[in-house]
N, C-alpha and C positions, 0 to 999 in steps of 0.2 A: 060746858066742859068737853074737851076732845075725847071722843070715844075711840076704842080700838079700830073700828071700821074707817074712822076718818084719817088714819095714817095710810090707807091703801090707795094707790094710784093704779088704776087699770088702763093700760095702753090700748087704745082701739086701732091696732095694727091690722086693719082690714081694708080691702079695696073698694068695697061698695057701700052705699048709703044704707041699704036694708041690712047688710050683715052688721054694720056698726051699731045701728039703732036697735037691733035685736039684742045685742049685749048690753046697751044702755037700759033697755026694758028689763032685762033679767037681773042686772046688778045694781039698778038704781038705789036700793036700800042697803046695799052691802059694801059700797066703797065710798071714799071721800072725794075723789077726783077721777075724772075720765081725761086720759091723755090723748090728744089728737096730734099725730106726727105728720111727716112730710107726705107719706103715701096717701092718707085719707084726705088731708087738706088739699093736696094738689088734685086729687080725684074729684072731690066733692065741693071744694070752696068754702066760703063763709056760711053757706046754708047749713052745714053739718053742725056748726057752732050753735046756730039759733035753735036747731032741732033739739040738740042736747040740753041747752038751757031751758027750753020750753017743756021738756019732759022730765028732766032729772033735778033732784034736790042737791046732787053733787056739783062741785065746781068744775071748771075746765082748765086743763093745763095744755097750752099750746106750745108744743115742743118742735119748734122750727130750726133751732140751732143756727140762728142767723149768723152769717160770716161773710163780710164784704168790707169795702171801704167804709169809714165811719159815717159819711153823709147817707150812704145807701142803707146801711143798718138802722140808722136813726129814723129815716123815713118809713122803713118797713115796720119798725116796732110801733111807730105812732099809728100806722095803718092797722096793725094787729090789735092794738090796745082799744080800738073803737068797738071791738066785739066783746070787750069786757071779760077776757080770760083772767083767771086768778094769777097764772104764771106765764111768762113767755122766756124761752131759752136763747142765750146768745153765747157764741164761742169766745174763749178768753184769748185766742191765738193772736189776735190783731193788737192786743195790749190794752193798757189802761185808758189811753185816749178814747178809744172807741167806746168802751164801757161807761166812761164819764159823760161822754157826749150824749148817750141815751138816757142815763140816770138823771142827768140835770134837766132834761126837757120831758120827763115823763108826764104825760098830760091827764092821767087818771090813777086808778087804784091797782092797775096790774103791776104785779111784782116782777122784777128782773132776776132770773136765775142764770148765773155764769156757768158754762160747761167747762170743767177742768180737764180731766183725762177720761176718755171714753172707756167704759168697762170692758170693751173688746180688745183694748190694748194691753200688752204685757211687756216685760223687760225686753224680750227678743224683738218685738215689733218696734218699740221705741228706739232701740239701738240702730235698727235698720233705718229709721227716719232721721238719724243723725243727732239725737239727743246726747248731751254730755253724760259720761259715766256717773257722775254724782247724782244724776236724776234718775237714770235707768236702774242704777243699783239701789236706789231708794225712791220708789214711786211716791211715797207720802210726802217727800220733800218737794217734788215737782207739783203735786196737788196743792200743797200748802202755799207754795210760791204763788200759784194762780189764784187761789182763794183769797190771799192777802191783798192781791192786786184788785180783785173784784170788790172786796170790802171798801178798799181805799177809794175806789171809783164810785162808790154809792149803790152797788147792787144789793139786793135783799138777801142773796144767798147763793149757794152753788149746787151743782149736780156733781156728786162724787160717789165713789165706791163706798160701801159700808165699812170697808177696812180703813178708810181715812176719817170717818165721821168724828171719832173720839178726839183725834188730834186737832181737827178744825174747830170743834166746840171749845176745847181747852184753849186754844190760841186766839180764837176770834169771838168767843163769847156765845152764850146760849140763844141770843136773839137772832143771831145770823143763821139763816135757814140752811138745812142740809137735806137734799133730796137724793135718795139712793136707788139707782137702778141695779140690775144684776142680782135681784133678791130671789132666792129659791127656798121655799118651805122645806122643812126637814123631810117631809114625805115625798118630795119631788126631785131631789137632787140626782142628777145622772152624770155619768163620766164624760160624755160628749156634749159639749155645750160651747157655743160661740162667746159667751160671757166668761172672761178668764178670771175676774176677781169677784167671786160671788160670796154672799153670806145669807144667813137665814133672817127672816123678819124679826125674830126675837132679839138676835144678836145686834142687828142694825139699831133697833130702838133702844136696846141697852146702851149702845154706844153714843146715842143722842140723835138719831135720825128723826127728822120731823115728818117725813113722808117716805114710803117704800113703794117702788115701782115693781109691779108683779103681773107678768103677762101670761106666758105659756101655761104655768101650773094652773091658772084659773080658766083661761080660754080653752084649753084642751081637755079639761076635766069633763066627765059625763054630766055632771051637775055643776056648772060654774058658780052658782049662787052658794051652794054648799061648800065648794072649795074656797070661796071668799070668806065664808063664815069660819072655816078651819084656820085660815091665815089670821083672821081677827082674834082667834082664840090664842094662837101662838104670840101675838102681839100683846095680848092681855096679861099672858104669863110674864112678860118682861116689864110691865108697867108698875 
């Protein structure tokens, strides 16, 4: 049975091997997944994945946000899947053809998560990028459009804001995974934040989130393990 801590994804947004592994050691029993993003993977390469797997009981979320022509993304995903991460992320922006080409040739158990709309983007930024008013005025419509495309292509789920989780679950079903970044516990919300569309762990889980990505509130706490436990308590209150 899934425990509250299993919902927590901790991003190892750190530049060095020692820094990353120090958080793996401290949070090994407090989170469900460790997320390895571009900075750490480019800095340390596949060895960091092996070290996490050898040290932790938690799974690995390889957040590379692959985005290129279909053949290149397909080969990159196949290379990444050899390291047996639970998830790998791919951008939706290339369209259904790219997503389908990867999903149809998935060689293992690694699940494909499609990135819908980054949580750093808001209405103003999307307008500047040239998006149609019907999408900038209703970000949920844009997220749902991309999520439908991802499901049709055979992806296992999406990365989306906690604000869109409920509509995705309602429209696409409970088995279609939703991973939500931009999560801030009640005790850590600040006014200045580069994440524009944030929600609390409890609200995200109530809305149907399968996993919540929580970085700074845990990483910057005096006691990261205690902070993770407090997040798990918030999640438990929503279950």
